C-alpha positions in Angstrom: -8.7 2.0 -17.6 -11.0 3.4 -15.0 -11.9 7.0 -14.4 -9.5 8.2 -11.7 -11.3 11.4 -10.9 -14.7 9.8 -10.6 -13.1 7.0 -8.5 -11.6 9.5 -6.1 -14.8 11.6 -5.8 -16.8 8.5 -5.1 -14.5 7.3 -2.4 -14.7 10.7 -0.7 -18.5 10.6 -0.9 -18.8 7.2 0.6 -16.3 8.1 3.4 -18.7 10.8 4.5 -21.5 8.2 5.2 -21.5 7.0 8.8 -21.4 3.2 8.7 -20.3 1.7 12.0 -20.8 -2.0 12.5 -24.5 -2.9 12.7 -25.4 0.7 11.8 -24.9 0.4 8.0 -28.4 1.5 6.9 -27.5 4.7 5.0 -24.5 2.9 3.3 -26.7 -0.1 2.4 -29.3 2.2 0.8 -26.7 4.0 -1.2 -25.0 0.9 -2.5 -28.4 -0.7 -3.3 -29.2 2.3 -5.4 -25.8 2.3 -7.2 -26.0 -1.5 -8.0 -29.5 -1.2 -9.3 -28.6 1.7 -11.5 -25.7 -0.5 -12.9 -28.2 -3.2 -13.8 -27.8 -5.6 -10.9 -30.6 -7.6 -9.4 -30.3 -6.6 -5.8 -31.5 -8.1 -2.6 -30.9 -7.4 1.1 -31.0 -10.2 3.7 -32.1 -10.3 7.3 -28.7 -10.2 8.9 -29.4 -6.8 10.4 -32.4 -8.1 12.3 -30.4 -11.2 13.5 -27.9 -8.9 15.2 -30.3 -6.1 16.1 -28.7 -3.9 13.5 -30.4 -1.6 11.1 -29.3 -3.1 7.7 -28.6 -6.5 6.1 -26.0 -7.8 3.6 -26.4 -6.4 0.1 -26.2 -9.0 -2.7 -26.3 -8.2 -6.4 -26.2 -10.3 -9.5 -25.3 -9.0 -13.0 -25.9 -11.3 -15.9 -22.9 -11.8 -18.2 -22.8 -11.8 -22.0 -20.4 -14.6 -22.3 -20.3 -18.2 -21.0 -18.3 -19.1 -18.0 -18.7 -19.5 -14.3 -19.8 -16.3 -12.4 -17.3 -14.6 -10.2 -18.0 -13.1 -6.8 -16.5 -9.7 -5.6 -16.9 -8.7 -2.0 -16.2 -5.9 0.4 -17.7 -4.9 3.7 -19.8 -1.8 4.5 -18.9 -1.3 8.1 -16.1 0.7 9.7 -14.4 0.6 13.1 -14.7 3.4 15.6 -14.1 6.3 15.8 -16.1 6.8 12.6 -18.8 9.5 13.1 -18.7 12.4 10.8 -15.7 11.1 8.8 -14.2 13.4 6.2 -11.8 12.5 3.4 -8.9 15.0 2.9 -7.2 14.7 -0.5 -3.6 16.0 -0.2 -1.6 17.4 -3.1 0.6 14.3 -3.3 -2.4 12.1 -3.8 -2.6 10.7 -0.3 -6.1 10.6 1.2 -6.5 10.8 5.0 -9.2 11.7 7.5 -9.1 15.0 9.4 -7.3 13.1 12.2 -10.3 12.8 14.5 -11.7 9.6 13.0 -10.6 6.6 11.0 -10.7 7.2 7.2 -12.8 4.1 6.3 -10.5 3.0 3.5 -11.1 -0.3 5.3 -13.2 -1.2 3.4 -14.5 1.6 1.3 -11.4 1.3 -0.9 -12.7 -2.1 -1.8 -16.3 -1.0 -2.2 -15.3 1.9 -4.5 -13.0 -0.2 -6.6 -15.8 -2.7 -7.3 -18.3 0.0 -8.2 -15.8 1.8 -10.5 -14.8 -1.4 -12.3 -18.4 -2.2 -13.1 -19.1 1.4 -14.2 -16.1 1.3 -16.6 -17.0 -2.1 -17.9 -20.6 -0.9 -18.7 -19.4 2.4 -20.3 -16.9 0.7 -22.5 -19.3 -2.2 -23.4 -16.8 -4.8 -22.3 -17.9 -8.4 -22.4 -17.9 -10.2 -19.0 -19.0 -13.3 -17.2 -21.9 -13.1 -14.8 -20.8 -11.0 -11.8 -22.0 -11.4 -8.2 -21.3 -8.7 -5.6 -21.7 -9.1 -1.8 -21.4 -6.0 0.5 -21.5 -7.3 4.1 -22.4 -5.9 7.4 -20.6 -6.5 10.7 -17.3 -7.7 9.2 -15.3 -5.8 11.8 -17.2 -7.6 14.6 -15.6 -11.0 13.7 -17.2 -11.4 10.2 -20.7 -11.7 11.6 -22.6 -10.5 8.5 -21.2 -13.1 6.2 -21.5 -15.8 8.9 -25.3 -15.7 8.6 -25.6 -15.1 4.9 -27.6 -17.6 2.8 -25.0 -19.1 0.5 -27.6 -20.8 -1.5 -28.0 -17.5 -3.3 -24.3 -17.6 -4.5 -23.7 -19.1 -7.9 -19.9 -18.4 -8.0 -17.4 -21.0 -6.7 -14.5 -18.4 -6.8 -14.3 -15.0 -5.1 -12.1 -11.9 -4.7 -12.4 -10.2 -1.4 -11.1 -6.6 -1.6 -10.1 -6.2 2.1 -6.3 -6.3 2.7 -3.7 -3.8 3.7 -0.4 -3.4 1.9 0.6 -2.5 -1.7 -1.9 -3.3 -4.4 -0.9 -6.6 -6.0 -0.6 -8.3 -2.7 -3.0 -11.2 -2.0 -3.5 -13.3 1.1 -3.7 -17.0 0.5 -3.7 -18.1 4.1 -5.6 -16.8 7.1 -6.0 -17.8 10.8 -8.4 -19.5 13.1 -9.4 -17.0 15.8 -10.6 -18.4 19.1 -12.1 -15.9 21.5 -12.2 -16.8 25.2 -13.8 -15.3 28.3 -12.9 -16.3 31.8 -15.0 -15.4 34.8 -13.4 -15.9 38.2 -15.8 -15.8 41.2 -14.4 -15.5 44.7 -15.9 -14.1 47.9 -16.5 -10.5 48.9 -15.4 -9.1 52.2 -14.5 -5.8 53.8 -10.9 -5.0 52.8 -10.1 -3.3 56.1 -11.9 -5.2 58.8 -11.9 -8.8 57.4 -9.8 -9.3 54.3 -9.0 -12.8 55.4 -12.6 -13.8 55.0 -12.6 -12.8 51.3 -11.4 -14.7 48.2 -9.8 -12.2 45.8 -11.1 -12.8 42.3 -8.9 -10.2 40.7 -5.8 -11.6 42.3 -6.7 -15.1 41.0 -7.3 -13.7 37.5 -4.0 -11.8 37.6 -2.1 -15.0 38.5 -3.8 -16.8 35.7 -2.9 -14.1 33.2 0.8 -14.2 34.2 0.9 -18.0 34.1 0.0 -18.3 30.4 2.1 -17.5 27.4 1.2 -14.3 25.6 2.4 -12.5 22.5 3.8 -14.6 19.6 3.8 -18.2 20.7 5.4 -19.4 17.4 5.5 -18.2 13.8 1.9 -19.3 13.3 0.3 -18.5 16.7 -0.5 -15.5 18.9 -2.2 -15.1 22.3 -3.5 -11.9 23.9 -5.6 -11.0 27.0 -7.2 -7.8 26.0 -9.7 -6.8 28.8 -9.9 -7.3 32.5 -13.0 -6.1 34.5 -13.7 -6.6 38.2 -14.4 -5.3 41.6 -16.9 -2.8 43.0 -15.0 -0.5 45.3 -11.5 -0.1 46.7 -12.5 -1.2 50.2 -14.1 -4.5 49.1 -12.3 -7.7 48.4 -13.5 -8.3 44.8 -15.8 -11.2 44.3 -15.8 -11.2 40.5 -13.3 -10.7 37.7 -13.9 -11.3 34.0 -11.2 -11.2 31.4 -11.3 -11.7 27.7 -8.7 -12.7 25.2 -8.0 -14.5 21.9 -5.9 -17.1 20.3 -5.0 -16.7 16.6 -3.2 -19.3 14.6 -2.7 -20.2 10.9 -3.1 -23.8 12.1 -6.6 -24.6 13.3 -5.3 -27.5 15.4 -2.7 -25.2 17.1 -5.4 -22.6 17.9 -7.6 -25.3 19.6 -4.6 -26.8 21.5 -3.5 -23.4 22.8 -7.0 -22.5 23.9 -7.2 -25.8 25.7 -3.9 -25.1 27.5 -5.1 -21.7 28.6 -8.3 -23.2 30.0 -6.4 -25.9 31.9 -4.0 -23.3 33.5 -7.0 -21.1 34.5 -8.7 -24.1 36.0 -5.6 -25.1 38.0 -5.2 -21.6 39.4 -8.9 -21.2 40.2 -8.9 -24.4 42.2 -5.7 -23.4 44.0 -7.1 -20.0 44.9 -10.6 -21.2 45.9 -12.5 -19.4 43.1 -15.1 -20.7 40.7 -14.3 -20.4 37.1 -16.5 -20.1 34.0 -14.5 -20.4 30.8 -16.1 -20.0 27.5 -14.8 -20.0 23.9 -16.1 -19.1 20.5 -14.8 -19.0 17.0 -14.2 -15.6 15.2 -13.1 -17.4 12.1 -11.7 -20.7 10.8 -8.2 -21.0 9.2 -7.8 -21.7 5.5 -5.1 -22.0 2.9 -5.6 -21.6 -0.9 -3.3 -23.4 -3.2 -0.9 -21.2 -5.2 -1.9 -23.1 -8.3 -5.6 -22.6 -7.9 -7.3 -20.9 -10.8 -8.5 -18.0 -8.6 -4.9 -17.2 -7.9 -3.7 -17.7 -11.5 -6.4 -15.4 -12.7 -5.3 -12.7 -10.3 -1.7 -13.2 -11.3 -2.6 -12.7 -15.0 -4.6 -9.6 -14.3 -1.7 -8.0 -12.4 0.8 -9.1 -15.0 -1.3 -7.5 -17.8 -1.3 -4.3 -15.9 2.4 -4.4 -15.0 1.6 -4.8 -11.3 4.0 -6.8 -9.2 2.3 -9.6 -7.1 3.1 -10.8 -3.6 1.4 -13.7 -1.9 1.2 -13.7 1.9 -0.4 -15.2 5.0 -2.4 -12.8 7.1 -3.2 -12.9 10.8 -6.5 -11.0 10.1 -9.8 -12.7 9.5 -12.1 -11.6 6.7 -15.4 -12.6 5.0 -13.2 -14.9 2.9 -12.9 -17.2 5.9 -16.7 -17.7 5.8 -16.6 -18.1 2.0 -14.2 -21.0 2.2 -16.4 -22.7 4.8 -19.2 -22.5 2.3 -17.5 -24.0 -0.7 -16.3 -20.7 -2.3 -12.6 -20.5 -2.9 -11.5 -16.9 -2.6 -8.4 -14.8 -2.0 -8.2 -11.5 -0.1 -6.6 -8.8 -2.2 -5.0 -5.5 -1.2 -7.2 -2.5 -2.0 -5.0 0.4 -1.0 -5.7 0.7 2.7 -2.9 1.5 5.2 -2.6 1.9 9.0 -6.2 0.6 9.3 -8.1 0.7 12.6 -6.4 4.0 13.5 -6.9 7.7 13.0 -3.7 7.6 10.9 -5.4 5.4 8.2 -4.7 6.5 4.7 -4.9 5.5 1.0 -3.6 7.0 -2.2 -5.5 7.8 -5.4 -2.9 5.9 -7.5 -3.5 2.8 -5.4 -7.3 3.1 -5.6 -6.9 3.4 -9.4 -4.7 0.4 -9.5 -7.0 -1.7 -7.4 -10.0 -0.7 -9.6 -8.1 -1.6 -12.8 -7.2 -5.0 -11.4 -10.8 -5.6 -10.5 -11.9 -4.6 -14.0 -9.5 -7.1 -15.5 -10.7 -9.8 -13.2 -14.3 -9.1 -14.3 -13.5 -9.1 -18.0 -11.0 -11.9 -18.3 -12.4 -14.9 -20.2 -9.8 -17.5 -19.1 
């Protein structure tokens, strides 16, 4: 079993390190030092330069002492905002929160800490293990950008565990969505709103009609649509010439995501023509949908680890993307496992020392299982 006190102290220490997306330098240096001390061969790639950030993805390889395919364990280094000057507060009941002014960063420092503690325990107890690969990524919160540009030629593993899921430890996501981001720019014609409004073409009005004409929210059990930002206009007395809106489509079905994005573009085009505006509609992929078979070895191994520890398992689909989306695209079959994070992306985020311990114990089992 892992060292619960050390695990908790390490988590609190890592929380205190600022590590916003593309500003992971101090975290990367800290984790490089830890992995090197644990015997890993460590490299850092150039992903930071690619995104004008200050750190790259951290990859580590630890040679095993038994035969068998290596296994990849992954978590991300970055946190969402507000994250400056985070402080972990350990309460008497074992719950860990921030001081309320920032996120806690359990997303994903709970995963990072669990991986580190599992390796430390494994080394201390002299436990035999397969070769282990670790990948700590940057920019995951910015639509999995760090893992998108990683050189997968370095990875020897064909199976992975990504410690980056909310919910009770023992939960694993076997299915995740395609995310299509879209931006629509409506260009009309400026005019004085008091003297000659009839000479203008109101871009914001056209965009508003377009927004109300599409379906939003939960389209079906597999698909959601949301328009999240609207920007336009220069002054209250000018008919606005420009309006730009951005949104997303998520679906557990890749084909549905594409079809829904196409529907949105067609509606926007029709309204733009009717209103006399020009339209620039652009899409990009945040991630690509996948589904892992319940009978795959990577799932069965997780099931056994949880069963050996008396931990109940639950297999779900998630509407959140993760680095695992990019792993599947690159021939690595992984699942995303719960690491003790709750109410993430908010200042109410919390974890619990017992959940951290349970996650680290499961990770240790996965590292030291021979079958």
